[in-house]
C-alpha positions in Angstrom: -33.4 100.9 73.1 -36.4 103.2 73.4 -39.0 102.2 70.3 -40.1 105.2 68.3 -43.8 105.4 68.4 -45.4 104.5 65.0 -47.1 107.7 64.4 -43.9 109.8 64.7 -42.3 107.3 62.4 -44.9 108.0 59.7 -44.8 111.7 60.2 -41.0 111.7 59.7 -41.5 109.7 56.4 -44.2 111.9 55.1 -42.3 115.1 56.0 -39.1 113.5 54.1 -41.2 112.9 51.0 -42.5 116.3 51.2 -39.2 117.9 51.3 -38.1 115.8 48.3 -41.2 117.1 46.4 -40.9 120.7 47.3 -37.4 121.7 46.2 -37.7 125.2 47.8 -38.3 124.0 51.1 -36.7 121.9 53.9 -33.4 123.5 53.1 -33.4 121.9 49.5 -31.6 123.4 46.8 -34.2 125.2 44.6 -31.8 124.8 41.5 -31.4 121.2 41.9 -32.3 119.5 38.5 -32.6 122.7 36.8 -30.4 124.2 33.8 -28.6 126.2 36.3 -29.2 129.6 35.2 -31.1 130.5 38.7 -27.5 130.6 40.1 -26.2 133.4 37.7 -26.5 137.0 38.1 -29.4 138.8 36.8 -27.6 140.5 34.1 -26.3 137.0 32.7 -29.6 135.7 33.1 -31.2 138.3 30.7 -28.4 137.4 28.2 -28.9 134.1 28.1 -32.8 134.4 27.7 -32.3 136.8 25.0 -29.9 134.5 23.2 -32.0 131.6 23.6 -35.1 133.4 22.1 -33.2 134.5 19.5 -32.1 131.2 18.4 -35.6 129.6 18.7 -37.2 129.1 15.3 -40.8 129.5 16.6 -42.9 130.9 19.6 -46.3 131.7 20.4 -46.8 135.0 22.2 -49.9 136.1 24.0 -51.2 138.9 26.0 -51.2 142.6 26.0 -49.1 145.4 24.9 -49.6 149.2 25.6 -48.1 151.6 23.3 -48.8 155.2 22.8 -51.6 154.9 25.2 -53.5 152.2 23.1 -53.8 148.7 24.3 -53.3 145.7 21.9 -54.1 142.4 22.8 -52.1 139.6 21.0 -52.1 136.0 20.2 -49.3 135.3 17.6 -47.6 132.3 16.5 -44.3 133.6 15.0 -41.3 132.0 13.1 -38.2 133.3 11.5 -40.0 133.8 8.1 -43.5 134.9 9.1 -46.0 134.6 11.6 -49.8 134.5 12.1 -52.6 135.1 14.5 -55.1 137.8 16.0 -54.8 141.4 17.1 -57.6 143.0 19.1 -57.6 146.9 19.8 -60.5 149.3 20.9 -62.9 146.2 20.5 -62.0 145.5 16.9 -60.0 142.3 16.1 -58.2 141.4 12.8 -56.1 138.4 11.8 -52.6 138.8 10.4 -50.7 136.2 8.2 -47.1 137.1 6.9 -45.3 134.6 4.8 -41.9 136.0 3.8 -42.6 139.7 2.5 -46.2 139.0 1.8 -48.8 140.2 4.5 -52.5 139.7 4.6 -55.0 141.3 7.0 -58.2 139.3 7.8 -61.1 141.0 9.4 -65.0 141.1 9.4 -67.2 143.9 8.0 -67.5 145.4 11.3 -63.7 146.0 11.6 -63.9 147.5 8.0 -66.6 149.9 9.0 -64.9 151.1 12.3 -61.4 151.3 10.8 -62.5 153.1 7.8 -66.1 154.3 7.6 -66.3 152.5 4.5 -69.8 151.7 3.0 -71.8 148.7 3.7 -71.2 147.1 0.3 -67.3 147.3 0.6 -67.3 146.0 3.8 -69.5 143.2 3.1 -67.0 142.4 0.0 -64.1 142.4 2.5 -65.5 140.6 5.3 -63.7 137.4 6.2 -61.4 137.8 3.0 -57.3 138.1 3.1 -56.5 141.6 2.0 -53.1 141.8 1.0 -51.2 144.8 2.5 -48.8 146.3 -0.3 -45.4 146.9 1.0 -45.5 150.8 0.1 -48.6 151.2 2.2 -48.1 153.2 5.4 -49.9 150.2 7.3 -47.3 147.7 6.2 -44.8 148.4 8.6 -47.0 148.5 11.5 -49.0 145.4 10.8 -45.8 143.4 9.8 -44.3 144.4 13.1 -46.9 142.2 14.8 -45.6 139.1 12.9 -42.0 139.8 13.2 -40.4 137.4 15.8 -37.2 139.1 15.9 -38.6 142.7 15.8 -41.2 141.9 18.7 -38.7 140.1 20.9 -35.6 142.3 20.6 -38.2 145.5 21.6 -39.9 143.5 24.3 -37.3 141.6 26.1 -36.0 144.4 27.7 -36.1 145.2 31.5 -35.1 148.9 32.6 -32.9 150.1 35.3 -30.7 147.9 37.8 -31.2 144.0 37.5 -31.5 141.8 40.2 -33.1 138.4 40.6 -36.4 137.8 42.7 -36.9 134.3 43.7 -38.0 131.0 42.1 -41.3 130.9 40.7 -43.6 128.9 38.3 -45.2 129.5 35.0 -47.6 127.0 33.5 -46.2 124.4 35.5 -42.5 125.2 34.4 -40.1 126.3 37.1 -38.6 129.6 36.6 -36.2 132.3 38.1 -37.6 135.8 38.1 -35.6 138.8 37.2 -36.5 142.4 37.7 -35.5 145.9 36.7 -35.6 148.5 39.6 -37.3 146.2 41.8 -40.1 145.6 39.4 -40.8 149.1 38.3 -38.7 148.5 35.3 -40.3 145.1 34.6 -40.2 141.6 35.5 -39.3 138.5 33.5 -39.7 134.7 34.4 -37.1 132.6 32.8 -37.6 129.0 32.5 -35.2 126.8 34.7 -36.1 123.5 32.5 -34.3 122.9 29.3 -33.3 126.1 27.6 -33.7 129.3 29.4 -36.5 130.5 27.5 -38.6 133.6 28.7 -42.0 132.5 29.8 -43.6 135.8 31.1 -43.1 139.4 30.9 -44.4 142.3 32.8 -43.5 145.5 31.0 -42.3 148.6 32.8 -44.9 151.1 33.8 -48.1 148.8 33.3 -47.2 148.7 29.4 -48.6 145.2 29.3 -48.2 141.4 30.2 -47.3 138.7 28.1 -46.5 135.0 28.1 -44.4 133.0 25.7 -44.9 129.2 24.9 -44.5 126.7 22.2 -40.8 127.6 21.8 -39.3 125.3 18.8 -42.6 123.8 17.9 -43.0 124.2 14.3 -46.1 125.0 12.8 -47.1 125.6 8.9 -47.9 129.0 7.2 -49.9 128.6 3.9 -50.6 131.1 1.3 -54.4 131.7 1.2 -56.5 130.6 -1.7 -57.1 133.0 -4.5 -61.0 132.8 -3.8 -60.3 133.8 0.0 -58.4 136.8 -1.2 -59.7 140.4 -2.3 -57.9 143.5 -3.4 -58.8 146.6 -1.0 -58.5 149.2 -3.8 -56.9 151.8 -2.1 -54.8 152.9 1.2 -55.4 150.5 4.0 -56.7 152.2 7.3 -54.1 152.2 10.0 -56.5 150.7 12.5 
């Protein structure tokens, strides 16, 4: 029997190890060890990821949303009964906190000056304070929408056009299957292949923003601001 050169043996072993580590190479099954949604039709994957998102108690959403020609940068932690985080638009940032139906806005004096042109004395009074937004105020619906998990996800997790799968990818170390609308022009969505099929990254159609989703199901506390940290605005809030 002819002896196999030792160097060739090492190369064969190394190649086998690499094939085991890289599931998409060497003819391996890219869906091995996954939740199996990667083998499903794109329409079914979309249905499953929307159901998984709706069923989760919490999520962190970060990125940009473009609506009516205006770009909003969001970093929000959301749960079924409220949410908290920051929103930035046109260089102005403000914090939002919603607990049930109670909605608070928190910003610095620069925000109030820019948003409302209010005097320095009033802006200083509001600086860093939680301002309760009355439910009857025109701004309430707009601002509360940024803190509403169901409203945000139902509006965002939609691809337009004909759905198709677009290969296996990775998002922050998690294997994903990507689905697209109209070959990407209708948006793309990366869905987790590990655990529940949560959405992990969304690129909206028409350049309308890119969002990442994380911390699915990880609980966090929402606490009412202390009385000393709150102040009444005294008139209709600016819409920002």
